[in-house]
N, C-alpha and C positions, 0 to 999 in steps of 0.2 A: 435539482430536477424541478421542472415546472409543474404546476397543477395539471391534473388530468383534464381531458377535453374530448371533443368528437374525434372519432377514429377515421373518418373519411379523409381522402386526399385533399391537398391544398386547393386544387381547382374546384372540386366538388363543394368544399366549404365556402369558397369565394362566391360561386354561383348561388348557393343557397342563401348566403348572408345578403347578397345584393338583391336577390329576387324577392325575399320576404324576411327582412331582418328581424322583425318581432317574433315570427314563428321560429326562426332558426335559433335565436337567443333563448327563447323560452324553453325550447326542447333541450338545449344544452344545460340550462339552469336546472330543469327538472331532473336531468340525469346526473349532474356533477355538483350541484349546489351553487352557491353565490359567487364562487371563485373558480374559474376554469380557463383553459387555454384554447384559443382558436389558431389555426394555421392557414394562412391565405397565400394565394399565388402572387399577390401584389405587395406583400410585406413579410417581415420576419414574424415569428410567433408573437401573438398578442395575448396578454393575460387580462381577461375580463373580470372586473370586480363589481359585483352588484349587491354587495353587502352594505346597507346604509351606515353601519357602525364604522366602516373603513373610509367612507367618502371624505369626511372633513379632513382627516389626517393627510390624505393624498392630495387633496386640493390645496391645502395650506402648507404642504411640505416646503422646506426651504427651496426657493427657485433654483439654487445652485445644486440641489440634490435630486431634483425631479424636473426634467426639461420638457416643457410643452412644445416649444418650437421645433426641437429636433424630432419629437414624436410625430408632429404634423408633416415635417419634411420627408419622413420615411414613407408616408402615404402619398403626399403631393410634393414631389421634389422641386417643382417649379417655384414654390414659395421661397422668397429670398430670406437668407439667414440674418439679414440686417433689418427686416421688417417687423411690424407689430405682430403679424400672424406667424412668421417663421423664425423669429429671433429668440434668443435666450440671454439671460444675464444682462450685462451692460448694453448689448446691442438692442435687446428688447426694451429696456428702460429708456434708452435714447430715442428709439423709434416711437415709443408711446408718447413721450414728451412732445414730439413733433406734431402730433395730431390731436392729443387729448383736449386741448383748449377749444378746437374747432367743433368738438362733439359735446360740449357742455350744454346742459339744458338752457341756460340763459342766452346762449348763442343760437341754438336751434329754434327756440320757441318763436321768436319774431319771424322766422321763415316758414312757419306752418301755413299761413295763407297762400304763399307762393306754391308750396307743396300741394295744397288742396286744389289750387287752380290747375296744376298739371294733371293731377289725378282725375279731375272732372273732365278735362279735355280728352284724356285717354279713354275714359268710360264712354264718352259720347261717340267715340270711334269704333267701339266694339260692335260686332254683328248682332242683329236682333232676330230672334225667332228661330235661329239654327244653332246647333251645338258648336262650341269652340272650347279650346283648352286655355285655362286660366294661367297656368305656370309661365308660358312664354310671354303672355301679356303683362304679368307681374314683373318679369325680368326687364322688359322694355320700359315699364313705368319706373322701376327702381333705378335703372341706368340713367334715365333723364333727370329724375329728381336729384340723384347723387351728383351728377355732373354739374347741374345748374345751382343747386341750393347748398351743397356740402363741399364739393371740390372748389366751387366758385369760378368756373370757366366763364370768362367775360366776352371773349370773341365769339360772335354769333355763329360764324361758320364752323368753328371748332366745337361749340356747344351742340350744334346739330350733328356733326360728324362723329363725335366721341361715343354717344350711346350705341350707335350701330356698330362701331368698331369694337366696343367692349362686348356686345352681344355675339359678334362673329368670333372673337377671341375665345369666348367661353363655351360656344355652342359645340355640342357633340351629337352624333346621330342616334336614332333609335327612340322608341317610346315604350318603356321608360328610357331616358337618355343614358348612353354609356358614360362612365366616369371620365374625368380628365386624366391625362397621362400620369401613371404612377410608376412604381418600380417594376423590374422584370423585363422580359423581352418585349412585351407589348408596349410598355412605357418607353423603352429605349427607342422603339421604332416610331412611336407617335410624337415624342418630344420635339424633334427638329421641325416637324410640321406645325406643332403648336407654337413654337417660338416664332415661326414666320408670321403666324396670326397675331402674335403680340406686337410685332414691329409697328403696325399703323397706330396702335394705342400709344406706344412709347413715343413715337414721333409727334403725335398731337399733344401729349403731355409736355414734352420737351419744348415745343413751340410756345405753348401757353405759359410755361414757367419763364422762358426767356423774355416773352413780351411783358409779363407782369413785372419781372425784375427791372426791366428798362423803364416802363411807363409809371408803375405805381406799386412798388414793392410793399410787402406787408399786407395786413388785413386779418380778419378773424376767421376766414375760411381755410380749408386745408392747404390750398395752393399758396395762399398768402403766408402761411406759417412755414412753407418749405422753400421760400425764395432765398433764404440764407445759405442753403446747401448748394454745392455744385450740381448742375443739372443732371449728370449721369447718376449720381448718388440719390438724388430726389426721385428720379424716375424709377430707379430700382425699388425703392421703398413703396412708391405709389402703385406700381403694378400689383404687388401683393395686396395692398390695401383695397384697390379696386376689385380684385377677385373676391376678397373676403366680404366686401360690402354689397356684392350682388346676390349671390345664391342664397345665403341664409335668410335675409329679409324677404326675398322673393318667395322662398318656400314658406316662410312663416305667414305672409299675407295670403298666399294661396290656400294653405290649410285653414286659415280663419274664414276666408270667403267661402270655401267649400263647406265648412260647417254651417255658416249662416245661410247658405243656399238651400240647406236641408231643413231649416227652421226659421220661417219668415218672422215669427213672433220674436225670436232671438235677435234677428237682424234689426227689427224695429227698436228693441231695447238698446242695442248697441249704438244706434244712431242718436236716440233721444235721451238716454240716461247715462251721463258720464260716470256716475257711481257704479253702474252695472258693467260698464265697458271694461274696466280693468279686470274684474273677476271673470268675465267671459273670455277675454284674451288669455289670461293666465291658465284657465282650465283647458283651452284649446292647445296652448303650448305644452301643457302637461301630457295630453294624450297624443299630440302630434307635434313633438318638438322638432324644429328644423335640424338642429345639430345632433348627429348620431351619438356623440360621446365627448366627454372631456378626456384628453390624452395627456399622458405623462411618460417620459422615459427616465427610468431610475438611473441616477449616476452613482448611487451607493446602495449596498444591500439593504433590504427592508423586509420585515415580516408583515404579511398581509393575510388576514383571515386564517392564521395558522400555517401559512406557507412561507418558507424562506425564499424570497425572490432575489436573484443576483442583480448586481449592477448591469445596466445595458438592456434590461427588459422594458418593453413598452407596455404600459398599463392603460386599459380602456375602462372608463366609467360610463356605462351605456345608459343613455336617457330612456330608451324604450323599456328597460327593466326597472331602473331606479324610480321612474315616474309611475310605475305600476306596483311597486313593492307594497304589500298590504300593511307592513309595519309603519310605513310613512303615509300611505293613502288608503284609508278604509274604502271598501267598495271601489277598487281601482279602475274597473272597467266602466263604471257609471260616469256619465258626463254631468258634473255637479258644480256649476260656478259658485254656488253658495258656500262650498267648502273654503273659499278664500275670504269670505266675510264673517263666517261664524268662528271657527277655530282654524286659522291658517296652518297648513302643514309646515314642517320644518324646511327652511330654505336650503339646508345642507344636502337634501336629496332632490331638490328641484333645480335642474341645471340647464334650462334653455340658453342661459348666457354664461355657462361655466361657473367658475368660482375661484376664490383665492386671489393671488397676485395676477392671475391670467384671466380674471373675469372679463367678459367681452367689453372692449372699450366702446363698442357701438351700441351698448344698451340704451343710452338716452336717445340715440337716433331711432332705434326700434320703437320706443315709446312715442316719439314724434310721428313716425309713420302710422302707428296704430290710431293715434288721435286725429291726424290730419287726412291721411289718404283714404282710409276705409270709410269713414262717414261721407267724405266727398263723393266717392264712387257709389255708395248705396243711396245717396240722394238723387243720383242720375238714373240708376237702373235697378231693376229687381232681378235677382239671380235665382235660378232653379237648377238643382243638380240633375244631370241626365241619367246617371246610373242609380239603381234603387238602393244600393248599399254604399256606405263610405268607402272610398278608395283606399286600398292597402298602401302601406309605406314601402318604398323601394329605396335602395341606397345608391347615391351618386357621389362618389368620392367620400366625403365625410358628412354629406347632407341627405336628409330624408325627404323625399318628394312623393307626390301621389302617383300611383302606377299608371294612370291614364292622364296625368298632368292636370287633373281636375276638370272633367267635362261638365260644362254648364250651358244653359241658355239664358239670354238676357232679354228683357223688355224694358221699354222706357218707363220711368217712374210715373205712375198714374195712368198708364195706358191699359 
């Protein structure tokens, strides 16, 4: 028997969780404790584990006894089982080896000036004096930076076409936006449409791979490291990599800029003081983590928080709760960057990049974005939040985004 949890029907729980995940999770935690079960219309029952004492054991469980890829595919079936994002076991290790070298700090650091140049150009194109939404702007920026500086697309026509094709592939209607196709009837109806939108991205990636393989195989970017694979296999892996590389960093940069738009003095410190930059970013990712949770599907029975969980159960380690647990973070609702410089909290309950064998392979890239993109944008424009209160989190797939996509105004720096 699974742990107790909210009694509402799956559809009601799904709507509540997506509309206000923090409130829904906190209400369940108050009623049922740190381990409880939620039932959603888009997935089988999920056991939520918000007990800091249980986190490390689940994160570092033998990968063959707790699958992250399978748990993700149950929520986002489009993720390829042979990819870094959706694979398990040997498939995951192989896919990780294909791209890990391209995301190493020593490879990314020399590309920071090019990243900053793209960010400054995007910021120059933002509207001035009227409200606009940051989240779609960050998606467009991340898509171009990733295509040019990380994938390593060399053909200029394809480098121009791919960011737009990726944006159209991942776009969903609504504000906040609907999630990408999952399981259930809605997912079954939407998946063929979504796969049609994947086709232009797949074609552009295949053409670039074939051209690279013919003209100049190899290189330290992602495409260069994939030229040894057959094109269909490489494209299958790359599509999931592209999906995972867009929404989390775009959401993370949006949350950070939304925070800095409410605190001009904090924005000045972020640009001028590299020592303060890391603490400000860490604290922002604590209170507004882009990733909703670390996910694991148990392949063997396991006792968690006094509950005997059977094999096959998907376990959720929710960042909104773990990042606010008072045992790990005193005064959890206070925004205090200094907590990361005085007595840093335990990393086992700080999960913006997950943990264990499945710790996010893109973490060095996220640090490059924080150090290169954000200062470049803030040197071009001053941002001010439109809404008086911080925007609440809403859930899109497995990513937490602002409920109004971060409404801001911009003016030119010094104006």
